[in-house]
Backbone as CSV, one residue per row, in Angstrom:
resi,resn,N_x,N_y,N_z,CA_x,CA_y,CA_z,C_x,C_y,C_z
1,MET,0.599,-1.074,-0.016,0.002,-0.017,0.098,0.846,1.414,-0.170
2,ILE,0.725,2.176,-0.617,1.393,3.444,-1.100,0.808,4.766,-0.018
3,GLU,1.922,5.033,0.859,1.327,6.004,1.700,1.397,7.336,1.559
4,ASP,0.226,8.089,1.719,0.079,9.533,1.224,0.857,10.398,2.456
5,GLU,2.020,10.947,2.390,2.785,11.898,3.139,2.189,13.210,3.624
6,ARG,1.235,13.628,3.031,0.750,14.951,3.007,-0.198,14.982,4.139
7,THR,-0.340,16.117,5.031,-1.168,16.401,5.953,-2.483,16.336,5.706
8,ILE,-3.431,16.783,6.772,-4.721,16.776,6.593,-4.862,18.336,6.215
9,ASP,-4.118,19.169,6.612,-4.174,20.772,6.010,-3.992,20.645,4.789
10,GLU,-3.011,20.163,4.417,-2.543,20.256,3.004,-3.635,19.545,1.966
11,LEU,-4.091,18.602,2.456,-5.160,17.912,1.695,-6.421,18.707,1.309
12,ILE,-6.743,19.399,2.413,-7.811,20.497,2.468,-7.522,21.569,1.534
13,GLU,-6.341,21.862,1.854,-6.146,23.070,0.692,-6.173,22.724,-0.755
14,ILE,-5.622,21.198,-1.032,-5.993,20.874,-2.365,-7.274,21.001,-2.660
15,ALA,-8.350,20.352,-1.915,-9.428,20.100,-2.095,-10.271,21.363,-2.183
16,GLU,-9.795,22.343,-1.741,-10.609,23.760,-1.904,-10.190,24.376,-3.335
17,THR,-9.057,23.888,-3.834,-8.702,24.505,-5.340,-9.533,23.917,-6.306
18,ILE,-10.145,22.678,-6.104,-10.747,21.847,-7.245,-12.123,22.476,-7.167
19,THR,-12.223,22.809,-8.511,-13.800,23.739,-8.877,-14.393,22.542,-9.030
20,PRO,-15.808,22.755,-8.097,-16.872,21.703,-8.411,-17.531,21.686,-9.765
21,HIS,-18.249,20.692,-10.185,-18.751,20.505,-11.319,-20.226,20.716,-11.200
22,THR,-20.773,21.506,-10.202,-22.278,21.548,-10.034,-22.988,22.113,-11.055
23,GLU,-22.227,23.551,-11.548,-22.854,24.065,-12.699,-22.794,23.305,-13.819
24,LEU,-22.087,22.410,-14.168,-22.141,21.480,-15.190,-23.372,20.608,-15.130
25,SER,-23.170,19.970,-13.818,-24.383,18.890,-13.653,-25.766,19.616,-13.510
26,ALA,-25.868,20.812,-13.348,-27.027,21.557,-13.471,-27.516,21.873,-14.830
27,GLY,-26.159,22.291,-15.544,-26.614,22.467,-16.955,-27.209,21.234,-17.895
28,LEU,-26.329,20.250,-17.295,-26.976,18.864,-18.140,-28.499,18.792,-17.718
29,ASP,-28.630,18.777,-16.736,-30.077,18.547,-15.995,-31.005,19.291,-16.846
30,ALA,-30.671,20.680,-17.266,-31.559,21.716,-17.798,-31.475,21.649,-19.191
31,ILE,-30.625,20.511,-19.972,-30.851,20.513,-21.315,-32.319,19.933,-21.718
32,ARG,-32.691,20.354,-22.788,-33.855,19.865,-23.381,-33.909,19.653,-25.031
33,GLY,-33.838,18.746,-25.645,-34.035,18.744,-26.974,-35.633,18.808,-27.367
34,SER,-35.982,19.339,-28.570,-37.253,19.280,-29.133,-37.108,19.078,-30.632
35,ALA,-38.440,18.757,-30.880,-39.252,18.725,-32.276,-40.215,18.613,-32.542
36,ARG,-40.712,19.128,-33.840,-41.970,19.572,-34.139,-42.485,19.012,-35.478
37,ASP,-43.474,18.612,-35.726,-44.033,18.489,-36.905,-45.551,17.652,-36.777
38,SER,-46.126,17.945,-37.842,-47.621,17.232,-37.924,-48.600,17.560,-36.585
39,GLY,-48.291,18.756,-36.296,-49.219,19.088,-35.135,-48.788,18.647,-33.724
40,ILE,-47.624,18.258,-33.755,-47.140,17.603,-32.356,-45.876,18.366,-32.215
41,ALA,-45.635,18.990,-30.890,-44.732,19.444,-30.371,-44.164,18.624,-29.218
42,LEU,-42.980,18.305,-29.214,-42.306,17.644,-27.922,-41.020,18.107,-27.365
43,GLU,-40.853,17.724,-26.041,-39.194,17.999,-25.720,-38.982,16.834,-24.820
44,VAL,-37.694,16.262,-24.920,-37.123,15.405,-24.019,-35.863,15.931,-23.210
45,ASP,-35.464,15.320,-22.117,-34.506,15.642,-21.281,-32.956,14.936,-22.123
46,LEU,-32.118,15.027,-21.494,-31.040,14.513,-21.842,-30.832,12.951,-21.867
47,GLN,-31.405,12.344,-21.183,-31.948,11.060,-21.250,-33.103,10.274,-22.083
48,GLY,-33.314,11.515,-22.669,-34.410,11.171,-23.889,-35.946,10.668,-23.434
49,MET,-35.947,11.271,-22.130,-37.195,10.941,-21.365,-38.050,12.248,-21.868
50,LEU,-39.171,11.872,-22.215,-40.404,12.807,-22.835,-40.672,13.808,-21.701
51,VAL,-40.486,15.128,-21.739,-40.700,15.930,-20.594,-42.147,17.132,-21.146
52,GLY,-42.305,16.936,-22.362,-43.291,18.197,-22.752,-43.820,17.477,-24.138
53,LEU,-45.105,17.542,-24.135,-46.051,17.025,-25.332,-47.126,18.058,-25.777
54,GLU,-46.936,18.275,-26.678,-48.408,19.273,-27.147,-48.591,18.649,-28.480
55,ILE,-50.087,18.176,-28.576,-50.712,17.588,-29.474,-52.075,18.674,-30.110
56,ASP,-52.356,18.925,-31.325,-52.940,19.745,-31.793,-54.086,19.002,-32.572
57,ASP,-55.197,19.637,-33.251,-56.046,18.679,-34.030,-55.485,18.199,-35.242
58,GLN,-54.637,18.822,-35.759,-54.038,18.074,-37.029,-53.394,16.566,-36.624
59,ALA,-52.612,16.618,-35.541,-52.163,15.448,-35.198,-53.017,14.282,-34.535
60,LEU,-54.108,14.615,-34.091,-55.257,13.569,-33.864,-55.872,13.025,-34.980
61,ALA,-55.886,13.878,-36.048,-56.455,13.602,-37.220,-55.759,12.376,-37.895
62,LEU,-54.500,12.140,-37.522,-53.653,10.995,-37.876,-54.203,9.912,-37.505
63,GLY,-54.881,9.700,-36.602,-55.406,8.358,-36.206,-54.136,7.893,-35.183
64,PRO,-54.615,6.905,-34.406,-53.664,6.435,-33.217,-52.249,5.735,-33.814
65,GLU,-52.520,4.802,-34.670,-51.379,4.137,-34.956,-49.968,5.372,-35.585
66,ARG,-50.630,6.169,-36.418,-49.664,7.148,-37.035,-49.314,8.211,-36.142
67,LEU,-50.475,8.522,-35.073,-50.038,9.445,-34.012,-48.759,8.853,-33.070
68,ALA,-48.934,7.598,-32.876,-48.044,6.993,-32.067,-46.429,6.770,-32.715
69,ALA,-46.596,6.645,-33.958,-45.438,6.694,-34.866,-44.860,8.210,-35.109
70,GLU,-45.455,9.192,-35.254,-44.906,10.002,-35.260,-44.076,10.598,-33.746
71,ILE,-44.957,10.461,-32.671,-44.538,10.716,-31.536,-43.096,10.028,-31.213
72,THR,-43.061,8.911,-31.877,-41.829,7.906,-31.565,-40.686,8.649,-32.233
73,ARG,-40.921,8.940,-33.665,-40.287,9.724,-34.541,-39.400,10.803,-33.890
74,LEU,-40.538,11.615,-33.502,-40.019,13.055,-33.138,-39.294,12.840,-31.749
75,THR,-39.559,11.917,-31.003,-38.843,11.786,-29.636,-37.322,11.270,-29.885
76,GLY,-37.190,10.575,-30.871,-35.889,10.126,-31.599,-35.137,11.606,-31.938
77,GLU,-35.900,12.453,-32.678,-35.231,13.460,-32.973,-34.682,14.454,-32.096
78,ALA,-35.646,14.578,-31.213,-35.416,15.209,-29.825,-34.332,14.866,-29.312
79,GLY,-34.308,13.331,-28.984,-33.104,12.774,-28.441,-31.847,13.096,-28.970
80,MET,-31.814,13.007,-30.214,-30.601,13.567,-30.735,-30.430,15.095,-30.730
81,ASP,-31.064,15.614,-30.720,-30.940,17.365,-30.337,-30.596,17.334,-28.734
82,SER,-30.996,16.828,-28.037,-30.331,17.046,-26.597,-29.076,16.358,-26.653
83,LEU,-28.704,15.120,-27.042,-27.593,14.784,-27.203,-26.347,15.691,-27.484
84,GLN,-26.848,16.066,-28.763,-25.875,17.250,-29.235,-25.452,18.548,-28.367
85,GLN,-26.640,18.714,-27.813,-26.385,20.069,-26.745,-25.409,19.227,-25.553
86,GLY,-26.044,18.170,-25.146,-25.101,17.525,-24.048,-23.582,17.377,-24.479
87,VAL,-23.166,17.109,-25.592,-22.011,17.072,-25.925,-21.235,18.378,-25.908
88,VAL,-21.944,19.410,-26.277,-21.409,20.818,-26.423,-21.069,20.948,-24.975
89,ALA,-22.048,20.819,-24.062,-21.927,21.039,-22.668,-20.754,20.472,-21.925
90,ILE,-20.375,18.990,-22.368,-19.300,18.566,-21.874,-18.135,19.102,-22.301
91,GLN,-17.888,19.389,-23.434,-16.834,19.935,-24.154,-16.414,21.249,-23.515
92,ALA,-17.459,22.231,-23.267,-17.171,23.391,-22.422,-16.699,22.979,-21.059
93,GLY,-17.227,22.059,-20.465,-17.100,21.737,-19.023,-15.934,21.018,-18.732
94,CYS,-16.012,20.144,-19.740,-14.519,19.174,-19.608,-13.640,19.155,-20.485
95,GLY,-13.460,19.788,-21.377,-12.665,19.779,-22.645,-13.013,18.972,-23.659
96,ALA,-12.264,19.035,-24.789,-12.446,18.395,-26.186,-12.405,17.040,-26.140
97,ASP,-11.128,16.466,-25.233,-10.722,15.096,-25.224,-11.604,14.362,-24.571
98,VAL,-12.248,14.966,-23.365,-13.415,13.981,-22.692,-14.820,14.074,-23.665
99,ALA,-15.200,15.077,-24.179,-16.545,15.168,-25.157,-16.009,13.918,-26.287
100,ALA,-14.763,13.909,-26.890,-14.649,13.070,-27.883,-14.461,11.812,-27.464
101,ALA,-14.141,11.650,-26.161,-14.131,10.108,-25.740,-15.617,9.742,-25.557
102,MET,-16.485,10.610,-25.161,-17.755,10.155,-24.722,-18.596,10.130,-26.105
103,VAL,-18.339,10.709,-27.138,-18.787,10.482,-28.668,-18.684,9.217,-28.983
104,GLU,-17.211,8.981,-28.787,-16.641,7.554,-29.421,-17.395,6.307,-28.539
105,TYR,-17.593,6.634,-27.225,-18.428,5.692,-26.295,-19.814,5.343,-26.748
106,LEU,-20.484,6.560,-27.167,-21.820,6.243,-27.759,-22.044,5.848,-28.926
107,ASN,-21.048,5.922,-29.918,-20.939,5.398,-31.056,-20.783,3.800,-31.159
108,SER,-20.148,3.444,-30.121,-19.701,2.089,-30.001,-20.720,1.323,-29.522
109,VAL,-21.641,1.874,-28.575,-22.743,1.436,-28.172,-23.832,1.392,-28.944
110,GLU,-23.929,2.263,-29.849,-24.927,2.247,-30.898,-24.704,0.987,-32.007
111,GLU,-23.580,0.748,-32.189,-22.939,-0.187,-33.245,-23.138,-1.737,-32.483
112,GLU,-23.208,-1.642,-31.376,-23.392,-3.190,-30.869,-24.800,-3.735,-30.934
113,PRO,-24.771,-4.975,-31.700,-26.219,-5.665,-31.859,-26.746,-5.939,-30.177
114,ASP,-28.032,-5.737,-30.116,-28.691,-6.367,-28.995,-28.752,-7.677,-28.751
115,GLU,-28.184,-8.258,-27.568,-28.293,-9.594,-26.965,-29.609,-10.322,-27.355
116,PRO,-29.499,-11.156,-27.861,-30.489,-11.987,-28.231,-31.164,-12.675,-26.718
117,GLU,-32.563,-12.707,-26.691,-33.342,-13.182,-25.428,-32.729,-14.610,-25.126
118,PRO,-32.595,-14.874,-23.951,-32.258,-16.357,-23.716,-33.541,-17.152,-23.950
119,ALA,-33.247,-18.173,-24.561,-34.234,-19.294,-24.894,-34.984,-19.697,-23.473
120,ALA,-36.549,-19.563,-23.710,-37.386,-19.959,-22.696,-37.103,-21.231,-22.382
121,ARG,-37.179,-21.880,-21.140,-37.220,-23.360,-20.699,-38.599,-23.473,-20.704
122,PRO,-38.752,-24.923,-21.419,-40.222,-25.403,-21.354,-40.720,-25.867,-20.162
123,GLU,-41.945,-25.450,-19.854,-42.415,-26.107,-18.675,-42.532,-27.489,-18.507
124,PRO,-42.031,-27.942,-17.270,-41.899,-29.452,-17.101,-43.364,-30.064,-17.162
125,GLU,-43.511,-31.156,-17.420,-45.016,-31.814,-17.580,-45.120,-32.413,-16.241
126,TRP,-45.980,-32.221,-15.574,-46.445,-33.036,-14.388,-47.572,-34.193,-14.564
127,GLU,-46.926,-35.420,-14.163,-48.089,-36.223,-14.320,-48.280,-37.049,-12.915
128,ASP,-49.429,-37.363,-12.544,-49.547,-38.178,-11.235,-48.806,-39.509,-11.484
129,SER,-48.147,-40.294,-10.774,-47.632,-41.327,-10.845,-47.598,-42.065,-9.727
130,GLU,-47.419,-43.500,-9.669,-47.155,-44.276,-8.505,-45.584,-44.735,-8.186
131,VAL,-45.103,-44.252,-7.213,-43.838,-44.399,-6.835,-43.697,-45.283,-5.539
132,SER,-43.239,-46.348,-5.479,-43.021,-47.066,-4.358,-44.264,-47.028,-3.224
133,GLY,-45.445,-46.979,-3.794,-46.621,-47.073,-3.193,-47.430,-45.896,-2.841
134,THR,-46.315,-44.644,-3.001,-46.949,-43.431,-2.661,-47.383,-42.673,-3.959
135,THR,-48.157,-41.582,-3.838,-48.560,-40.897,-4.814,-47.965,-39.717,-5.034
136,MET,-47.625,-39.461,-6.188,-46.707,-38.138,-6.529,-47.710,-37.378,-7.498
137,GLU,-48.162,-36.165,-6.419,-49.278,-35.157,-7.050,-48.530,-33.854,-7.358
138,ARG,-48.770,-33.257,-8.290,-48.483,-32.004,-8.475,-49.403,-31.051,-7.469
139,ARG,-48.859,-30.318,-6.485,-49.484,-29.316,-5.701,-49.000,-28.087,-6.291
140,ASP,-49.807,-26.983,-5.917,-49.398,-25.674,-6.277,-49.076,-25.239,-4.582
141,TRP,-47.520,-24.812,-4.904,-47.126,-24.468,-3.620,-47.172,-23.134,-3.376
C-alpha cells in the first residue's frame, strides 16, 4: 500500500482548489431537445425522457397508429438534439478530449447488436404416478 505523506491541512487546501462541477451537472439537467411536426411538439431531457408534449387537432386527425409513430419519430429527433447539446456542454465543461471520448463510447454502444433473449425453458410436464406405493401429485406451492 502506498502511503500519502501529505498532512490533513495540505489535503484540505488541495480540495478547496478543485472546482466543483455542480454548474455542469445543473446545466446537463436543464438540457432539453425538441422536435415539431404534423401538429405535434415535444421536448425530451438529456436521457431522452419525454418531458413535454403538445398535440393539436392536425395530429389527432392522424389516427392512433400514425400519431404514435410520429411521437416516436419526433422523440428520437429530440433525443439527438439533446445529445448534441450535451456534447457541447461536456466539451465546454470538461474539454474536447472528454467530449470526444464520450462520443466515441456512444457510437460504439449504438453499433453493438442487441443481445438475443435467452431461450425460454419449457414448462415441465407433471403427471400423477405411483412411486413405491406413494402418490406423487403436483401441488401448487
